[in-house]
C-alpha positions in Angstrom: -1.2 7.3 5.1 -2.2 4.9 8.4 0.7 2.9 8.0 3.2 5.8 8.0 1.4 7.0 11.0 2.1 4.0 13.0 5.5 3.3 12.0 5.9 6.8 13.0 3.8 6.4 16.4 5.8 3.4 17.2 9.6 4.8 16.2 9.0 8.2 17.7 8.4 6.9 21.1 9.7 9.7 23.4 10.4 12.2 20.7 6.9 12.1 19.1 6.3 16.3 19.1 10.3 17.0 18.2 11.2 14.0 16.1 14.4 14.7 14.8 16.3 14.5 18.3 15.2 11.1 18.2 18.4 8.6 17.7 16.5 6.0 15.9 15.3 8.5 13.4 18.2 10.4 13.4 20.2 7.0 12.9 17.2 5.9 10.0 17.8 8.9 8.3 21.4 9.1 8.1 22.0 5.4 6.9 19.4 6.1 3.9 20.6 9.4 3.0 24.1 9.6 4.1 26.1 13.3 4.7 22.6 15.0 3.9 21.1 14.3 6.6 23.8 14.5 9.1 22.9 17.9 10.8 19.2 17.4 11.5 17.1 20.0 12.8 13.2 20.9 12.4 13.4 22.5 9.3 15.5 20.1 7.4 14.1 17.1 8.7 10.7 17.8 7.3 12.3 19.1 3.9 14.4 15.4 4.1 10.5 14.0 4.8 8.8 15.5 1.8 11.8 15.4 -0.8 11.9 11.3 0.0 8.1 10.7 0.7 7.9 7.8 -1.9 10.7 5.9 -0.4 9.4 6.3 2.8 6.8 5.5 1.7 8.1 2.1 0.2 10.1 1.8 3.4 6.9 1.2 5.8 5.2 -0.7 3.4 8.0 -3.2 3.7 8.2 -2.5 7.5 4.9 -3.5 7.5 5.0 -6.5 5.3 7.9 -7.7 7.6 5.8 -7.5 11.1 2.8 -9.1 9.4 5.1 -12.0 8.6 6.2 -11.8 12.1 3.0 -11.6 13.7 1.9 -14.9 11.6 5.2 -16.6 12.4 4.4 -16.1 15.9 1.4 -17.6 16.0 1.9 -20.3 14.2 
């Protein structure tokens, strides 16, 4: 749960109160879901987040592992 909130806080910068308007998050959703995410509004955004919550959690876990790896490589 904390990893998801941390990821959200980083990627929703400038759009934290309305993440469905974030160009980055829109791009992520469209890349992941295709036409299903083409027209995002608040209701559709939260519906898709809930529907694909397991896949989103797996993605956030992967992103966290990549971040840790990159951080470790910088400090070597």
